[in-house]
Structure formats: structure tokens, C-alpha cells
N, C-alpha and C positions, 0 to 999 in steps of 0.2 A: 080221488084226485083233488076235491075242492079242498080237503084238508090238507093235503101238500101244499097247493097253492096259497092258502092262508098262512101257514107256517113259513112259506119262503118269503111271501111279503112282509110278515111281521120280522123277520130276521133283516130284511132289507131296511125297513123304517129304523130298527134298532141301531143298524150300523150307521145309516146317516145322522141319527141323533146324536150318536157318540161322536161322530166327526164334527158335528157342528158345535158341540159343548166341550170340547177339549181346552182346558185352559193350562197355559205354561207360565212358570215364574221365574225370574232370574235369581231368586233367593230373596229373603226378607229380614228386617231387622226386628228384633222382639219390641212391642208394644206401640209400633208405627201402624196406621190403618192403611190398608192396601187401597190401590186404585189401578184401573185398567189405562197401559199405555199404548195398548193396540187393542184389535178386536178380541184377542183370547188371550193377551199377556197382562200378568198382574206383576206390579212392582210397589216400592213404597209410596206412600203420598208425602206430604210436608206435615199431616196432622199425626202428632203424638198423643198417645192415650196411657196416663199411668195411674188413673183415678181423677187425674186434672187433664185438661185438654191443651196442649201446646201446638200452635202452628208457628212454624219456623222454629221452633226450641225444643230440646230435649228435656228441659228443667223447668216446665210451668210452675209459676208461683202462686198462681190462683186457679179457681175452677177453671177460667179461660184465660190464657196468655198468648198474646198475639207478637210476634218479634219479627219485624221486616228488616232484610238487609238494605234495601233502598228507602230513600225518602219519599214521601208521597202520602196518597190515600192509605190508611192502615185497616180502617173497616167502614163500611157503609150499610145501614138499614134502610131497605126501600120496601115500597109495596108493589102489587102486581102490574101496575102501570109504570114502575120503574122511577116513581117519583120517591127522592131522597127525604128520610125524616131524620136521620142521624148520620154524621160523618166526622170520622175523626183524621186527621193528617198531620205530617210532622214534615218541617223543611230543614234546609243544610245548617242553619245557625243553632239547631237544637230545640227551638220553641214548638210547642203543639198547639194546634187550632181545633176547636171543636164547632160544627155547625149543626144549628138545629133547624128543621124545615116544618112548616104548617102541612095541612092535608092537600093544599094546592101546588106543594112543591116550592113554596117561596121561602127563602131564608128569613128567619125571623130573630133568631137568638145566634150570637157568635162570642166566642170566647177564645183569647189569645193569651198563652201564658207570659208572653212578654210585651204584647202591644196592646192597644185598644179592644176593648170588648163592649158589647151591647145586648140588651134585651128589649125586642120589640114585638112581644109575642103577647102582650096580656099584662095584668097587675102581678106584682111581686109581693109577697106577705113574708115578714120576719117576726116568727112568734104566732102566726096566724094562718090558718089554712082558707081562709075566706077574705082575701084582701079587698078593699073597698076603692081603692085608688091606685095610680101607678106605682108608688110605694108605700105600703101599709105597715107600720112597725108597731108592735104591741109592747109597750115597755119605754124604756129610756133610750134616747138617741145620745150618743157620745161623739164629740167631734175632738180628737186628739191634737196635742199640739207637735209642732216639727220636732221639737228636742224633748219636750216633758210636759206633763199635765194634760187637762183635758176640760171641755165645756160641754156639760149635758143639758138637755131638755127632756122633762118628764111631766107627762100629763097627771091629772088628778085621777084617783083610782075609778071614781064615777066620772069619766070626763065629759059626758053629755056629747053633744054632736056640733061642734063649731068649726069652721074653716075660716080662717083668716086670710084675707086678700091683701098683699103688701103693695105699697105704691110702686109707680112705674120708674120712679128715680130716686136718687138719693136725696135727704133732704139738706138743709144748711146747717152750719155749726149752731148747736145750741137748740134745735129743734127737739121735739119730742113725738113719739106716735101718740095718735089717738084714734078711738074706733067710733064708728056711727052708730053702734048698738048691734048691727047686724054682720060684723065680722070684716068691714071693710075698713083698713087702716089708712090713715093720711098723716102728713107731718104737721105739726102745731108749733107755732113760735109761742112759747109761754108769755103771758102779759108781764108788764114790767110798770113800776110807779116808785114813788118816793114818799117817805115818810116825815112827817112835819110836827111841831109841837116843841113844847118846853117843858123843863121841870126842874126840880132841886134835887141836887146830887144825894144819892144813898135812897132816895124814895122810891117806892114801886111805880111803874107805869102802868097806865090803862089806856085803852082807846076811848077816845072822846068823838070820834067819827069814823068814816071809812078808812082815812089815810093819816089821821093825826093823833098823837099821844099826848097824853098829860099826867100828873102826878097829884096824889093827894096827901096832905099834910099827916094824915092820921095813919098812914101805910109807909112802913120802913123795911 
């Protein structure tokens, strides 16, 4: 009797499990990853896998290719607290924007393919992995002309460690920059004076004082 009850119970449990796990499908397309559209119904998802992953495209051009049919946020990377760390979006005029956030979810870096961009999340190094200032360039800085040519600035190979502080305003015509020996620059008006003296034509002149010239009859 106990054996019959056990077999009957097992049969009922099996029937229940089969009833609860029956999955139906409306048909699928090769390489599409499936998804549940209902409790037990499987359909195509928008993710396509042919060795590369395509989201919204059946022709992924890289290992991950996202193709959106509408403008707006294309992908977002966030943490468990839903703080965004990276977001890419596009707008109707065709430009793309990249947003980068710090650990607190504050926007620090922004890149716009057609508009203004900024980096406000630390130092930037070009040619170095350990920038020591807001912009640290290892090598020559080149400023190109609007039509042609350029002006370049290059430090010595063993450059030392000097920071120049520029004056707060432009100088006057004819002034030159001078340093105080500690890197602080200021504008200087060169001293001017006149030279006096007399001599004989074709003779070599020499200084006979700090601002006067004379000539010698033995020097031609």
C-alpha cells in the first residue's frame, strides 16, 4: 500500500513539474539570442551573436556593435548604486557625446564631437603616464598656424624643474620679459642712452668712458 502511494505521489509531482516547465516558442532566427516574452514563451531578442555581438544589428562590425534606431543614450555603464560612470549618447544633428563620471556620480569629463568638450577629472599626460600638472607634455609643443607653418616649444633634454609665472597683463611696446631668478617673469623697459665723443674718419674708435668714444691715431 505504501509503495502504491509513493508511486502515485511521484507521478503527480512529475506531472506538476512538466506542466510548470513547458516552454513554447513562436520560431526563431539563427544566431539570435532568445528571451522570454512571457512566463513560458521564448522569442528572438535584439541581441545577435555570430562570433561578434550585435545589439540592434545583424552585421556587427566589432566584438560589440550597438545600433540604435532612435537618438538618445546608446549605452551606460553604472555601478550597483546606479551611479553612472560612462555614457554615450547621440542627438538629431548627428553628433555624439561621451559623458564620464567619478565614483560619486559627478560628471567630470565631457566630449562632444561637434561642440565644446572638457576634462575636469584630474591631470592629463601626453607622452607620460604620470602627469604632474593639469597638462603635462613630454616633448615638443607645437602651435600650428591657421593656414600653414607652426611655432614649437621644446625643453632641454635634461630640463630640470622650472615653472615660469607670467605677468598678469601685457607689457608696453618695446618691453622685454625678465626673470627674478625664481621663475617669476615681469616686463622690463630696456635702459637707453646716448653715445658721445669725436674722432677722425677711418680711425678705429674705442671707449674712453661708459658712454663716450674716442679714436687713436695709431689704429686704422
